[in-house]
ZANU-634288 format. One line per field, with one value per atom (N, C-alpha, C, O): residue in three letters; residue number from 1; chain; y, x, z. Coordinates in steps of 0.001 Angstrom, whole numbers. Layout:
% ZANU-634288
resn	[ALA;...] .
resi	[NUM;...] .
chain	[A;...] .
yy	[Y;...] .
xx	[X;...] .
zz	[Z;...] .
% end
This chain:
% ZANU-634288
resn	[UNK;UNK;UNK;UNK;UNK;UNK;UNK;UNK;UNK;UNK;UNK;UNK;UNK;UNK;UNK;UNK;UNK;UNK;UNK;UNK;UNK;UNK;UNK;UNK;UNK;UNK;UNK;UNK;UNK;UNK;UNK;UNK;UNK;UNK;UNK;UNK;UNK;UNK;UNK;UNK;UNK;UNK;UNK;UNK;UNK;UNK;UNK;UNK;UNK;UNK;UNK;UNK;UNK;UNK;UNK;UNK;UNK;UNK;UNK;UNK;UNK;UNK;UNK;UNK;UNK;UNK;UNK;UNK;UNK;UNK;UNK;UNK;UNK;UNK;UNK;UNK;UNK;UNK;UNK;UNK;UNK;UNK;UNK;UNK;UNK;UNK;UNK;UNK;UNK;UNK;UNK;UNK;UNK;UNK;UNK;UNK;UNK;UNK;UNK;UNK;UNK;UNK;UNK;UNK;UNK;UNK;UNK;UNK;UNK;UNK;UNK;UNK;UNK;UNK;UNK;UNK;UNK;UNK;UNK;UNK;UNK;UNK;UNK;UNK;UNK;UNK;UNK;UNK;UNK;UNK;UNK;UNK;UNK;UNK;UNK;UNK;UNK;UNK;UNK;UNK;UNK;UNK;UNK;UNK;UNK;UNK;UNK;UNK;UNK;UNK;UNK;UNK;UNK;UNK;UNK;UNK;UNK;UNK;UNK;UNK;UNK;UNK;UNK;UNK;UNK;UNK;UNK;UNK;UNK;UNK;UNK;UNK;UNK;UNK;UNK;UNK;UNK;UNK;UNK;UNK;UNK;UNK;UNK;UNK;UNK;UNK;UNK;UNK;UNK;UNK;UNK;UNK;UNK;UNK;UNK;UNK;UNK;UNK;UNK;UNK;UNK;UNK;UNK;UNK;UNK;UNK;UNK;UNK;UNK;UNK;UNK;UNK;UNK;UNK;UNK;UNK;UNK;UNK;UNK;UNK;UNK;UNK;UNK;UNK;UNK;UNK;UNK;UNK;UNK;UNK;UNK;UNK;UNK;UNK;UNK;UNK;UNK;UNK;UNK;UNK;UNK;UNK;UNK;UNK;UNK;UNK;UNK;UNK;UNK;UNK;UNK;UNK;UNK;UNK;UNK;UNK;UNK;UNK;UNK;UNK;UNK;UNK;UNK;UNK;UNK;UNK;UNK;UNK;UNK;UNK;UNK;UNK;UNK;UNK;UNK;UNK;UNK;UNK;UNK;UNK;UNK;UNK;UNK;UNK] .
resi	[1;1;1;1;2;2;2;2;3;3;3;3;4;4;4;4;5;5;5;5;6;6;6;6;7;7;7;7;8;8;8;8;9;9;9;9;10;10;10;10;11;11;11;11;12;12;12;12;13;13;13;13;14;14;14;14;15;15;15;15;16;16;16;16;17;17;17;17;18;18;18;18;19;19;19;19;20;20;20;20;21;21;21;21;22;22;22;22;23;23;23;23;24;24;24;24;25;25;25;25;26;26;26;26;27;27;27;27;28;28;28;28;29;29;29;29;30;30;30;30;31;31;31;31;32;32;32;32;33;33;33;33;34;34;34;34;35;35;35;35;36;36;36;36;37;37;37;37;38;38;38;38;39;39;39;39;40;40;40;40;41;41;41;41;42;42;42;42;43;43;43;43;44;44;44;44;45;45;45;45;46;46;46;46;47;47;47;47;48;48;48;48;49;49;49;49;50;50;50;50;51;51;51;51;52;52;52;52;53;53;53;53;54;54;54;54;55;55;55;55;56;56;56;56;57;57;57;57;58;58;58;58;59;59;59;59;60;60;60;60;61;61;61;61;62;62;62;62;63;63;63;63;64;64;64;64;65;65;65;65;66;66;66;66;67;67;67;67;68;68;68;68;69;69;69;69;70;70;70;70;71;71;71;71] .
chain	[A;A;A;A;A;A;A;A;A;A;A;A;A;A;A;A;A;A;A;A;A;A;A;A;A;A;A;A;A;A;A;A;A;A;A;A;A;A;A;A;A;A;A;A;A;A;A;A;A;A;A;A;A;A;A;A;A;A;A;A;A;A;A;A;A;A;A;A;A;A;A;A;A;A;A;A;A;A;A;A;A;A;A;A;A;A;A;A;A;A;A;A;A;A;A;A;A;A;A;A;A;A;A;A;A;A;A;A;A;A;A;A;A;A;A;A;A;A;A;A;A;A;A;A;A;A;A;A;A;A;A;A;A;A;A;A;A;A;A;A;A;A;A;A;A;A;A;A;A;A;A;A;A;A;A;A;A;A;A;A;A;A;A;A;A;A;A;A;A;A;A;A;A;A;A;A;A;A;A;A;A;A;A;A;A;A;A;A;A;A;A;A;A;A;A;A;A;A;A;A;A;A;A;A;A;A;A;A;A;A;A;A;A;A;A;A;A;A;A;A;A;A;A;A;A;A;A;A;A;A;A;A;A;A;A;A;A;A;A;A;A;A;A;A;A;A;A;A;A;A;A;A;A;A;A;A;A;A;A;A;A;A;A;A;A;A;A;A;A;A;A;A;A;A;A;A;A;A;A;A;A;A;A;A] .
yy	[35966;34953;33770;33304;33305;32567;31168;30616;30294;28665;27846;26805;28419;27276;27577;26569;28696;29057;28610;28247;28452;27972;26520;26114;25681;24360;23668;24496;22844;22052;21554;21231;21473;20864;20093;20264;18564;17662;17411;16452;18175;18320;18693;18245;19594;20224;18782;18317;18111;17244;16206;15881;15701;14339;15253;14428;16606;17009;16643;16139;16717;16545;15339;15075;14379;13223;12499;12890;11090;10197;9128;8475;8405;7010;6022;5958;5299;4188;3161;2757;2688;1028;49;317;-750;-1932;-3400;-3731;-4042;-5383;-6435;-7529;-5549;-6016;-5201;-4584;-5071;-4251;-4789;-5817;-4407;-5067;-4359;-3367;-4863;-3993;-4990;-6201;-4375;-5049;-5625;-6225;-5458;-5809;-6950;-7173;-7520;-8774;-8047;-6842;-9306;-9225;-8511;-8399;-8083;-8167;-6556;-6669;-5314;-4329;-4083;-4469;-3568;-2915;-1865;-1940;-575;305;1166;641;2256;3183;4301;4779;5098;6870;7357;7114;8297;8996;10490;10998;11506;12879;12881;12227;13773;14642;13361;12853;12948;11783;10597;9456;10880;9932;9268;9792;7923;6868;7206;7269;7429;7736;7037;7366;5613;4577;4068;4564;2267;1145;596;1003;-177;-817;-1355;-1576;-1569;-1474;-384;624;-150;298;1567;2795;897;1568;2280;3421;1707;2102;3660;4728;3432;4899;5514;6576;5270;6145;7038;8189;6420;6979;8132;9100;7494;8423;8955;8055;10007;10558;11207;11558;11237;11422;12705;12619;13483;14724;13713;14242;13088;12127;12050;12134;11911;12152;10340;9843;9712;8101;7393;7090;7138;6708;4940;4199;4385;3358;2863;3125;1729;1538;254;-320;-5;-1573;-2692;-2906;-3381;-4394;-4576;-5482;-3070;-3687;-3888;-4525;-3106;-3859;-2618;-1830;-2587;-1179;-1647;-2353;-1412;-1272;154;693;579;1929;1710;2668] .
xx	[16422;15717;16291;17428;15064;15427;15656;14853;16667;16772;15905;16032;14631;13410;13121;13017;12966;12535;13283;12760;14496;15597;15960;16876;15040;15110;13976;13144;13952;12853;11926;12375;10983;9651;9763;9522;10338;10688;11574;11590;12211;13426;12443;12566;11539;11070;10338;10469;9373;8888;9589;9178;10620;11158;11767;12116;11805;12535;11155;11238;9731;8828;8425;7578;8804;8328;9378;10522;8563;8819;8969;7939;10256;10042;10371;11274;8972;9053;9633;9528;10482;10655;10323;10605;9864;9454;10261;10791;9957;10581;9434;9670;7781;7051;6158;5629;5785;4739;3692;3797;2758;1382;625;-10;587;-74;-1454;-1659;-1903;-3147;-2599;-3330;-1463;-1245;-50;709;-205;1162;2051;2187;2986;4447;4870;4219;6299;6910;7814;9026;7248;7985;8766;8371;9881;10836;10229;9931;9932;9926;8381;7721;7916;6930;7310;8125;6774;6867;6083;5439;5564;4921;4610;5455;4156;4113;2741;1749;2893;1502;933;1445;-70;-1051;-851;-1223;-365;-607;279;1250;501;1498;1732;767;2910;3247;4180;4432;4662;5865;5556;5063;6086;6108;7430;7539;8431;9307;10258;9835;11605;13160;13291;13050;13562;14358;15353;15256;16037;17319;16767;17188;15682;15079;14550;14971;13507;12855;13835;13404;15138;15945;16750;17151;16868;17698;16054;16259;14679;13992;13570;12828;13551;13550;14717;14636;15564;17052;16983;17740;16392;15681;14430;13781;14317;13156;13521;14694;12584;13320;13002;11906;14035;14107;13531;14319;12150;11635;11610;10730;12987;12536;12168;12664;10909;9858;10661;10098;11958;12242;11434;10841;11432;10697;8974;8155;9001;7414;6654;6989;5396;4345;3621;3018;3840;2906;2056;2459;896;-186;-1044;-1872;-237;-433;-1849;-2443] .
zz	[-15960;-16054;-15310;-15386;-14429;-13128;-13244;-13996;-12632;-13146;-13389;-14034;-12706;-12889;-14301;-14999;-14896;-16360;-17118;-18171;-17021;-17898;-18073;-18789;-17249;-16912;-18359;-18729;-18809;-19986;-19000;-17900;-19186;-18845;-18098;-16903;-18839;-18204;-17258;-16486;-17327;-16044;-14590;-13450;-15090;-13666;-13093;-11961;-14435;-14088;-13275;-12161;-13817;-13238;-11287;-10443;-10903;-9683;-9210;-8090;-9712;-8445;-8450;-7597;-9243;-9144;-8058;-7830;-7308;-6637;-6786;-6952;-6806;-7143;-5638;-4803;-5909;-4441;-5105;-6263;-3842;-4160;-2733;-1565;-3097;-1726;-2390;-3450;-964;-1513;-2257;-2771;-2106;-3355;-3492;-2567;-5122;-5734;-6122;-6790;-5904;-5974;-7008;-6653;-8712;-9505;-10241;-10150;-10657;-11414;-12709;-13497;-12894;-14073;-14276;-15219;-13081;-13165;-13296;-13507;-13080;-13204;-11662;-10623;-12041;-10310;-10790;-10975;-10943;-10373;-9669;-8569;-9571;-8429;-7814;-6622;-8680;-8517;-8937;-9833;-8397;-8835;-8996;-8207;-10176;-10112;-10191;-11212;-9327;-8674;-9298;-8562;-9964;-10007;-9338;-9662;-8312;-7593;-6891;-5893;-7463;-7104;-8013;-7736;-8887;-10380;-10380;-9834;-10894;-11063;-12461;-13223;-12875;-13881;-15096;-16255;-14014;-14619;-13558;-12545;-13992;-13188;-13827;-14984;-13440;-14039;-12932;-11797;-13305;-12888;-12106;-12769;-11009;-10172;-11047;-11041;-11559;-12381;-13442;-13631;-14357;-15689;-15264;-15707;-14275;-13745;-13017;-12569;-12662;-12183;-13353;-13179;-14323;-15447;-16568;-17301;-16249;-16995;-15767;-15374;-14722;-13840;-12881;-11704;-13570;-12730;-11599;-10632;-11673;-10222;-9390;-8488;-9555;-8807;-7054;-6689;-6218;-4934;-4966;-5228;-4690;-4090;-2743;-1847;-2622;-1508;-1153;-1592;-107;-246;625;1721;461;1383;2353;3285;1934;2575;2319;1262;3299;3088;3171;3322;2964;2815;1537;539;1817;300;-93;635;-1715;-1867;-2679;-3604;-2551;-3746;-3822;-3088;-5453;-5804;-6533;-7028] .
% end
């Protein structure tokens, strides 16, 4: 069995997820999220960067620095 086959589906999904953080993230839901988790081309979660890192531990971390993100 390959290592990928032995991994749970959620772990595989987390490893394909990217977490973007930026100085400012603008959503249509209001609030001021610190980060956005993206799987493929779909936003799967927004919130505190720490919470998203806990939820998607294998995700790639993309820091946009002082940028502004409009997902």
